[in-house]
C-alpha positions as CSV (number, residue, x, y, z in Angstrom):
1,X,93.6,99.8,127.1
2,X,90.4,97.8,127.4
3,X,88.7,100.8,129.2
4,X,89.7,103.1,126.3
5,X,88.1,100.6,123.8
6,X,84.9,100.5,125.9
7,X,84.8,104.3,125.8
8,X,85.4,104.6,122.1
9,X,82.8,101.9,121.3
10,X,80.2,103.6,123.6
11,X,81.0,107.0,122.1
12,X,80.7,105.8,118.6
13,X,77.3,104.2,119.1
14,X,75.9,107.2,120.8
15,X,77.3,109.6,118.1
16,X,76.1,107.5,115.2
17,X,72.6,107.4,116.8
18,X,72.6,111.2,117.3
19,X,73.7,111.8,113.6
20,X,70.9,109.5,112.4
21,X,68.2,111.1,114.5
22,X,69.4,114.6,113.4
23,X,69.3,113.6,109.8
24,X,65.8,112.2,110.1
25,X,64.6,115.3,112.0
26,X,66.0,117.6,109.4
27,X,64.6,115.5,106.6
28,X,61.1,115.5,108.1
29,X,61.2,119.2,108.8
30,X,62.4,119.9,105.3
31,X,59.6,118.0,103.7
32,X,56.9,119.4,106.0
33,X,58.1,123.0,105.6
34,X,58.6,122.6,101.8
35,X,54.9,121.5,101.4
36,X,53.8,124.5,103.6
37,X,56.0,127.0,101.8
38,X,54.7,126.0,98.4
39,X,51.8,128.4,99.1
40,X,54.4,131.3,98.6
41,X,55.2,130.2,95.0
42,X,54.8,133.2,92.7
43,X,56.4,134.3,89.5
44,X,60.2,133.7,89.6
45,X,60.0,132.4,93.1
46,X,59.0,128.8,92.1
47,X,59.0,125.3,93.7
48,X,62.8,124.9,93.0
49,X,63.6,128.3,94.6
50,X,61.6,127.3,97.7
51,X,63.7,124.2,98.0
52,X,66.9,126.3,97.6
53,X,65.7,128.7,100.3
54,X,65.0,125.9,102.7
55,X,68.4,124.4,101.9
56,X,70.1,127.7,102.8
57,X,68.4,127.5,106.2
58,X,69.5,124.1,107.1
59,X,72.3,125.3,109.4
60,X,69.8,127.1,111.5
61,X,67.4,124.1,111.6
62,X,70.3,122.0,112.7
63,X,71.0,124.3,115.6
64,X,67.2,124.3,116.6
65,X,67.0,120.5,116.6
66,X,70.3,119.8,118.2
67,X,69.0,119.4,121.9
68,X,66.2,117.1,120.8
69,X,68.5,115.1,118.5
70,X,70.9,114.6,121.4
71,X,68.2,113.4,123.8
72,X,66.7,111.0,121.4
73,X,70.0,109.9,119.9
74,X,71.4,109.2,123.4
75,X,68.2,107.3,124.2
76,X,68.5,105.1,121.0
77,X,72.3,104.6,121.3
78,X,72.3,103.6,124.9
79,X,69.0,101.7,124.6
80,X,70.2,99.6,121.7
81,X,73.3,98.6,123.7
82,X,71.1,97.8,126.7
83,X,68.8,95.7,124.6
84,X,71.7,93.6,123.4
85,X,73.1,93.3,126.9
86,X,76.3,95.2,126.0
87,X,75.9,97.6,128.9
88,X,75.3,94.7,131.2
89,X,78.6,93.1,130.0
90,X,80.4,96.4,130.5
91,X,79.1,96.7,134.1
92,X,80.0,93.1,134.8
93,X,83.5,93.8,133.5
94,X,83.9,96.4,136.3
95,X,82.7,99.6,134.5
96,X,80.8,101.9,136.9
97,X,77.7,103.7,136.0
98,X,79.6,107.0,136.3
99,X,82.2,105.8,133.9
100,X,79.7,104.6,131.4
101,X,77.9,108.1,131.6
102,X,81.2,109.8,131.0
103,X,81.8,107.6,127.9
104,X,78.3,108.7,126.7
105,X,79.2,112.3,127.3
106,X,82.3,112.4,125.2
107,X,80.6,112.6,121.8
108,X,78.3,115.2,123.2
109,X,81.3,117.4,123.7
110,X,82.0,117.2,120.0
111,X,78.3,117.9,119.2
112,X,78.4,120.9,121.5
113,X,81.5,122.4,119.8
114,X,79.9,121.9,116.3
115,X,76.6,123.5,117.5
116,X,78.3,126.5,119.0
117,X,80.4,127.1,115.9
118,X,77.3,126.9,113.7
119,X,75.5,129.3,116.1
120,X,78.3,131.8,116.0
121,X,79.7,131.7,112.5
122,X,77.4,129.7,110.1
123,X,73.7,130.1,110.9
124,X,73.6,134.0,111.2
125,X,75.2,134.4,107.7
126,X,73.1,131.7,105.9
127,X,70.0,133.2,107.5
128,X,70.9,136.6,106.4
129,X,71.8,135.4,102.9
130,X,68.6,133.3,102.6
131,X,66.3,136.2,103.7
132,X,67.8,138.6,101.2
133,X,67.9,136.1,98.4
134,X,64.2,135.2,98.9
135,X,63.3,138.9,98.9
136,X,65.1,139.6,95.7
137,X,63.5,136.6,94.0
138,X,60.0,137.8,95.0
139,X,60.7,141.4,94.1
140,X,61.9,140.2,90.7
141,X,58.4,138.9,90.1
142,X,57.0,142.5,90.9
143,X,56.1,141.9,94.4
144,X,57.3,143.7,97.5
145,X,57.6,141.8,100.8
146,X,56.3,143.8,103.7
147,X,55.5,141.2,106.3
148,X,59.2,140.6,107.2
149,X,62.0,143.0,107.9
150,X,62.2,145.5,110.6
151,X,61.3,149.0,111.8
152,X,63.6,151.7,113.3
153,X,63.0,155.2,114.5
154,X,65.7,158.0,114.1
155,X,64.9,161.5,115.2
156,X,61.7,162.5,113.3
157,X,61.8,159.7,110.9
158,X,60.6,156.1,110.8
159,X,62.2,153.5,108.7
160,X,61.0,150.2,107.3
161,X,63.6,147.7,105.9
162,X,63.0,144.5,103.9
163,X,66.4,142.8,104.3
164,X,70.2,143.3,104.3
165,X,72.6,141.2,102.3
166,X,76.0,140.0,103.4
167,X,77.6,142.7,101.2
168,X,75.8,145.4,103.3
169,X,73.1,146.1,100.7
170,X,69.7,147.0,102.2
171,X,66.7,146.0,100.2
172,X,63.3,147.5,100.0
173,X,63.8,150.6,102.2
174,X,61.0,153.2,103.1
175,X,61.4,156.3,105.2
176,X,58.5,158.3,106.7
177,X,59.5,161.8,108.0
178,X,57.1,163.6,110.4
179,X,56.7,167.2,111.7
180,X,55.0,166.6,115.0
181,X,52.2,164.2,114.1
182,X,52.0,165.3,110.5
183,X,53.6,163.2,107.7
184,X,55.7,165.4,105.5
185,X,57.7,163.1,103.4
186,X,57.9,159.4,102.3
187,X,60.9,158.0,100.5
188,X,61.0,154.5,99.0
189,X,64.1,153.0,97.5
190,X,64.8,149.7,95.9
191,X,68.1,149.4,97.7
192,X,70.6,151.2,99.8
193,X,74.3,150.6,99.2
194,X,77.1,151.2,101.7
195,X,80.1,152.9,100.0
196,X,83.0,154.7,101.4
197,X,81.6,155.0,104.9
198,X,78.2,156.3,103.7
199,X,74.8,155.1,102.3
200,X,73.5,155.7,98.7
201,X,69.9,155.1,97.9
202,X,69.2,153.6,94.4
203,X,66.0,153.8,92.3
204,X,64.4,156.3,94.7
205,X,60.9,157.8,94.8
206,X,60.3,160.8,97.0
207,X,56.8,161.9,97.9
208,X,56.2,165.2,99.6
209,X,53.0,166.1,101.3
210,X,52.1,169.8,101.2
211,X,49.0,171.5,102.6
212,X,46.9,171.2,99.4
213,X,49.0,169.1,97.1
214,X,51.4,166.2,96.8
215,X,54.7,166.2,94.9
216,X,56.5,163.1,93.6
217,X,60.1,163.0,92.5
218,X,62.2,160.1,91.1
219,X,66.0,159.8,91.5
220,X,68.4,157.1,90.2
221,X,70.6,157.8,93.2
222,X,70.4,159.8,96.4
223,X,72.5,160.2,99.5
224,X,71.0,158.8,102.7
225,X,72.1,160.7,105.8
226,X,71.8,158.4,108.9
227,X,73.6,157.3,111.9
228,X,72.7,153.6,111.3
229,X,75.6,151.4,110.4
230,X,75.5,148.1,108.4
231,X,76.2,146.2,111.7
232,X,73.3,147.8,113.5
233,X,71.0,147.2,110.6
234,X,72.0,143.5,110.3
235,X,71.1,143.0,114.0
236,X,67.8,144.8,113.5
237,X,66.8,142.9,110.4
238,X,67.8,139.3,111.2
239,X,65.4,137.4,113.4
240,X,66.8,137.7,117.0
241,X,66.8,134.0,117.5
242,X,69.2,133.4,114.6
243,X,71.8,135.9,115.6
244,X,75.3,134.9,116.9
245,X,75.9,135.0,120.7
246,X,78.4,137.9,120.2
247,X,75.8,139.8,118.1
248,X,73.1,139.2,120.8
249,X,75.4,140.6,123.5
250,X,76.3,143.6,121.5
251,X,72.6,144.2,120.7
252,X,71.6,143.9,124.4
253,X,74.3,146.4,125.3
254,X,73.0,148.8,122.5
255,X,69.4,148.5,123.9
256,X,70.6,149.1,127.5
257,X,72.5,152.1,126.4
258,X,69.4,153.5,124.8
259,X,67.5,152.9,128.0
260,X,65.4,150.1,126.5
261,X,64.7,146.6,127.9
262,X,67.1,143.9,126.6
263,X,65.2,140.9,127.8
264,X,64.9,139.2,124.4
265,X,68.4,139.4,123.1
266,X,69.7,138.4,126.6
267,X,67.3,135.4,126.7
268,X,68.6,134.1,123.3
269,X,72.2,134.9,124.3
270,X,71.9,132.7,127.4
271,X,70.1,130.0,125.5
272,X,73.1,129.7,123.3
273,X,75.8,130.1,125.9
274,X,74.2,127.5,128.2
275,X,73.7,125.0,125.5
276,X,76.5,122.7,126.9
277,X,74.6,122.4,130.2
278,X,71.4,121.9,128.4
279,X,72.6,119.0,126.4
280,X,74.4,117.5,129.3
281,X,71.2,117.5,131.4
282,X,69.3,115.9,128.5
283,X,71.9,113.1,128.3
284,X,71.4,112.5,132.0
285,X,67.7,112.1,131.4
286,X,68.3,109.8,128.5
287,X,70.7,107.7,130.6
288,X,68.1,107.6,133.5
289,X,65.5,106.2,131.1
290,X,67.9,103.4,130.1
291,X,69.3,102.5,133.6
292,X,66.4,103.7,135.7
293,X,62.8,102.8,136.1
294,X,62.2,102.5,132.3
295,X,65.0,100.0,131.7
296,X,62.7,97.1,131.4
297,X,60.3,98.7,128.9
298,X,60.4,98.5,125.1
299,X,62.8,100.7,123.2
300,X,59.9,102.5,121.5
301,X,58.3,103.4,124.8
302,X,61.6,104.9,126.0
303,X,61.9,107.0,122.8
304,X,58.3,108.2,123.3
305,X,59.0,109.3,126.9
306,X,62.2,110.9,125.6
307,X,60.1,112.9,123.0
308,X,57.6,113.9,125.7
309,X,60.5,115.0,128.0
310,X,62.2,117.0,125.2
311,X,58.9,118.8,124.3
312,X,58.2,119.5,128.0
313,X,61.7,121.0,128.4
314,X,61.1,123.2,125.3
315,X,57.6,124.3,126.5
316,X,59.0,125.1,129.9
317,X,61.7,127.4,128.4
318,X,59.0,129.0,126.1
319,X,56.8,129.6,129.2
320,X,59.6,131.1,131.3
321,X,60.8,133.4,128.6
322,X,57.8,135.8,128.7
323,X,57.7,135.3,132.5
324,X,61.2,136.8,132.8
325,X,59.8,139.9,131.1
326,X,56.6,140.1,133.2
327,X,58.1,139.4,136.6
328,X,61.5,141.0,136.0
329,X,63.8,138.1,136.9
330,X,67.1,137.4,134.9
331,X,66.7,135.8,131.4
332,X,69.6,133.5,132.4
333,X,67.2,131.9,135.0
334,X,64.6,131.4,132.3
335,X,67.1,129.2,130.5
336,X,68.9,127.7,133.5
337,X,65.8,126.6,135.5
338,X,64.5,123.9,133.0
339,X,68.1,122.7,132.6
340,X,68.6,122.2,136.4
341,X,65.2,120.5,136.6
342,X,66.2,118.1,133.8
343,X,69.6,117.4,135.4
344,X,67.9,116.9,138.8
345,X,65.3,114.5,137.4
346,X,68.0,112.6,135.6
347,X,70.2,112.2,138.7
348,X,67.2,111.3,140.9
349,X,66.2,108.5,138.5
350,X,69.8,107.2,138.2
351,X,70.2,107.1,142.1
352,X,67.0,104.8,142.1
353,X,68.9,102.2,140.2
354,X,70.3,101.1,143.4
């Protein structure tokens, strides 16, 4: 009974610290990004709309900062208990280091479940909605966004898409049709709507390039014959890093079926699926800073070393990601190698506690 109380108390402290750290990180990121994005204010897309756009993207930001939040939160939670000698009392009462670590890991399981649910069901949809909403706001002011979106080739045509909404409406579509290396036709549409198993273009301008002249036609609505489905376009237009694990796996299979490299979608897929191991290894590092060689230093110093470790972990993953493409090894190892290094470092420092 007392052991259960120890576990609950330890878990409550660690979880509370993680939540506080996550809120602080999200708040700082929101303020900094908001100030930076004010440069995009134009027409109907004003300062309040920028704030709404960033608010829609909070689930994705939460997912991004989760590993760092777990590392720093575990450091602060365990460090505060160590500073008040609570961990010393627990060990004096017969709690082994392994049992204390297990108590600290319990709230991490809850965090992992929440993060995986956000990555699969929440963040992809909010990112899709936010991108389409922002595009519509800017287009309402008479502007057209071309720096975002995606390109796709189909037979003799090249397509550029602005965004796709959750209701399968494609915004800002342009099609270039070639004969050999000669451009024959350019079609631009304000939107494309999926109805009854097919696409309809709305507010369409068709430009045909003849030998000595150019013809321009305008149509309120026009059929769009293509093999592209809403699901394929959604995977194409959303940033690959914000797609759900199931979507990334399907996208990788699609690229492989087309004879193309699938390194990027597989890399992000393994980053999401190996998130539990990643967070567990970071908690081991945090515990090693509290119980290991850094146990006698100030709490601020431990947090500083934790931030450095978290950044080093991120930069190592970012370095191995392109390396997996260049050297041809599995993207899973690009994710797993930094995790194993962190776990090994944490276990080594914990063993040195004697």
